[in-house]
C-alpha positions as CSV (number, residue, x, y, z in Angstrom):
1,X,0.0,0.0,0.0
2,X,1.4,3.4,-0.8
3,X,2.1,6.0,1.9
4,X,-0.5,8.5,0.6
5,X,-3.3,5.8,0.7
6,X,-2.6,4.8,4.3
7,X,-4.1,8.0,5.7
8,X,-7.1,8.1,3.4
9,X,-10.4,6.6,4.5
10,X,-12.3,4.9,1.7
11,X,-15.6,3.2,2.3
12,X,-14.8,0.5,-0.3
13,X,-11.4,-0.3,1.3
14,X,-10.8,-3.6,3.1
15,X,-8.6,-3.7,6.1
16,X,-5.3,-5.3,5.1
17,X,-4.0,-8.1,7.1
18,X,-0.3,-8.8,6.9
19,X,3.0,-7.1,7.2
20,X,1.7,-3.6,6.3
21,X,-1.1,-3.9,8.9
22,X,1.4,-5.0,11.6
23,X,3.7,-2.0,10.9
24,X,0.7,0.4,11.1
25,X,-0.6,-0.8,14.4
26,X,-0.8,2.0,16.9
27,X,-0.8,1.4,20.6
28,X,-4.2,1.8,22.1
29,X,-4.4,3.9,25.2
30,X,-6.5,1.2,27.0
31,X,-3.8,-1.4,26.4
32,X,-0.9,-1.4,28.9
33,X,2.2,0.2,27.5
34,X,4.7,-2.4,26.2
35,X,8.4,-2.0,25.9
36,X,9.8,-1.7,22.4
37,X,11.3,-5.2,22.8
38,X,7.9,-6.7,23.8
39,X,6.2,-5.0,20.9
40,X,8.8,-6.3,18.5
41,X,8.4,-9.9,19.9
42,X,4.6,-9.7,19.5
43,X,4.9,-8.4,15.9
44,X,7.2,-11.3,15.1
45,X,4.8,-13.7,16.7
46,X,1.9,-12.2,14.7
47,X,3.8,-12.6,11.5
48,X,4.6,-16.2,12.3
49,X,1.0,-17.1,13.2
50,X,-0.3,-15.3,10.0
51,X,2.2,-17.3,7.9
52,X,1.0,-20.5,9.6
53,X,-2.6,-19.6,8.8
54,X,-1.7,-19.1,5.1
55,X,0.3,-22.4,5.1
56,X,-2.5,-24.3,6.8
57,X,-5.1,-22.9,4.3
58,X,-2.9,-24.1,1.5
59,X,-2.5,-27.5,3.1
60,X,-6.3,-27.7,3.6
61,X,-7.0,-26.7,0.0
62,X,-4.5,-29.4,-1.2
63,X,-6.2,-32.0,1.1
64,X,-9.7,-31.1,-0.1
65,X,-8.5,-31.5,-3.7
66,X,-6.9,-34.9,-2.8
67,X,-10.2,-36.0,-1.2
68,X,-12.1,-35.0,-4.3
69,X,-9.7,-36.9,-6.5
70,X,-10.0,-40.1,-4.4
71,X,-13.8,-39.8,-4.3
72,X,-13.9,-39.4,-8.1
73,X,-11.7,-42.5,-8.5
74,X,-14.0,-44.5,-6.2
75,X,-17.1,-43.3,-8.1
76,X,-18.5,-41.4,-5.2
77,X,-20.5,-38.5,-6.6
78,X,-22.0,-35.6,-4.7
79,X,-25.4,-37.1,-5.5
80,X,-24.4,-40.4,-3.9
81,X,-23.0,-38.6,-0.9
82,X,-26.3,-36.7,-0.6
83,X,-28.3,-39.9,-0.8
84,X,-26.1,-41.5,1.9
85,X,-26.4,-38.4,4.2
86,X,-30.2,-38.3,3.8
87,X,-30.5,-42.0,4.4
88,X,-28.3,-41.8,7.5
89,X,-30.3,-38.7,8.8
90,X,-33.6,-40.4,8.2
91,X,-32.4,-43.5,10.1
92,X,-31.4,-41.3,13.0
93,X,-34.7,-39.5,12.9
94,X,-36.8,-42.8,12.8
95,X,-34.8,-44.3,15.7
96,X,-35.2,-41.2,17.9
97,X,-37.4,-41.3,20.9
98,X,-39.4,-38.2,19.8
99,X,-40.2,-39.8,16.4
100,X,-41.3,-43.1,18.1
101,X,-43.5,-41.2,20.6
102,X,-45.0,-39.1,17.8
103,X,-45.5,-42.2,15.6
104,X,-47.3,-44.1,18.4
105,X,-49.5,-41.1,19.2
106,X,-50.5,-40.7,15.6
107,X,-51.2,-44.4,15.3
108,X,-53.5,-44.3,18.3
109,X,-55.2,-41.2,17.0
110,X,-55.6,-42.8,13.6
111,X,-57.2,-45.9,15.2
112,X,-59.6,-43.7,17.2
113,X,-60.5,-41.7,14.1
114,X,-61.1,-44.8,12.2
115,X,-63.4,-46.2,14.9
116,X,-65.3,-42.8,15.1
117,X,-65.7,-42.7,11.3
118,X,-66.9,-46.3,11.2
119,X,-69.4,-45.6,14.0
120,X,-70.6,-42.4,12.3
121,X,-70.9,-44.2,9.0
122,X,-73.0,-47.0,10.5
123,X,-75.3,-44.4,12.1
124,X,-75.7,-42.6,8.8
125,X,-76.4,-45.8,7.0
126,X,-79.0,-46.8,9.5
127,X,-80.6,-43.4,9.2
128,X,-80.7,-43.6,5.4
129,X,-82.2,-47.0,5.7
130,X,-84.9,-45.7,8.0
131,X,-85.6,-42.8,5.7
132,X,-85.8,-45.1,2.7
133,X,-88.2,-47.5,4.4
134,X,-90.3,-44.7,5.6
135,X,-90.4,-43.2,2.1
136,X,-91.4,-46.6,0.6
137,X,-94.1,-47.2,3.1
138,X,-95.4,-43.6,2.8
139,X,-95.5,-43.8,-1.0
140,X,-97.3,-47.2,-1.0
141,X,-99.5,-46.4,2.0
142,X,-101.0,-43.3,0.3
143,X,-101.8,-45.0,-3.0
144,X,-105.4,-46.2,-3.7
145,X,-104.1,-49.7,-4.7
146,X,-102.3,-50.1,-1.4
147,X,-105.3,-48.9,0.6
148,X,-107.6,-51.3,-1.3
149,X,-105.2,-54.2,-0.7
150,X,-104.9,-53.2,3.0
151,X,-108.8,-53.1,3.3
152,X,-109.1,-56.6,1.6
153,X,-106.5,-58.1,4.0
154,X,-108.3,-56.5,6.9
155,X,-111.7,-57.9,5.7
156,X,-110.3,-61.4,5.3
157,X,-108.8,-61.2,8.7
158,X,-112.1,-60.2,10.3
159,X,-114.0,-62.9,8.4
160,X,-111.4,-65.5,9.4
161,X,-111.7,-64.4,13.0
162,X,-115.5,-64.5,12.9
163,X,-115.5,-68.0,11.3
164,X,-113.1,-69.2,14.0
165,X,-115.5,-68.0,16.7
166,X,-118.6,-69.6,15.0
167,X,-117.2,-73.1,14.6
168,X,-116.3,-75.2,17.6
169,X,-112.7,-76.3,17.8
170,X,-111.8,-73.9,15.0
171,X,-112.4,-76.4,12.2
172,X,-113.9,-75.0,9.0
173,X,-115.9,-77.1,6.7
């Protein structure tokens, strides 16, 4: 970074991390004053740690590339990995206590709902049957043919009862 740019404040600038940043560190008044030798040791340590971070990042990137190459050679695709992860997660979910309790609760609720619907269905069926039978008897009971038939049956019944009373021992001849 040039000397003129260091003092300028730009909203699009990004704080630089590295040797330039170490050299521009000002001692904060809230931090205890360090000797020049302690400050120099800390700057050196900061540079070493930052170098280690860069090295570790490079090693990590190389290892990730190595993992990707091995997986490619083994035929392990991202889709296969996703399937395995989903399968493993689903297995963990279905073996969890919460899932088992929920499943059991829903099963009991389903059984109760089925029983209620069956009972309600039976009641509705019976009511429809009653309405149907009532409708049939009302439609026949109000017709002249049915009334005539009903009167004839009643007349026969009365005659039969009268004949039974007139003859001893109920024998007709």
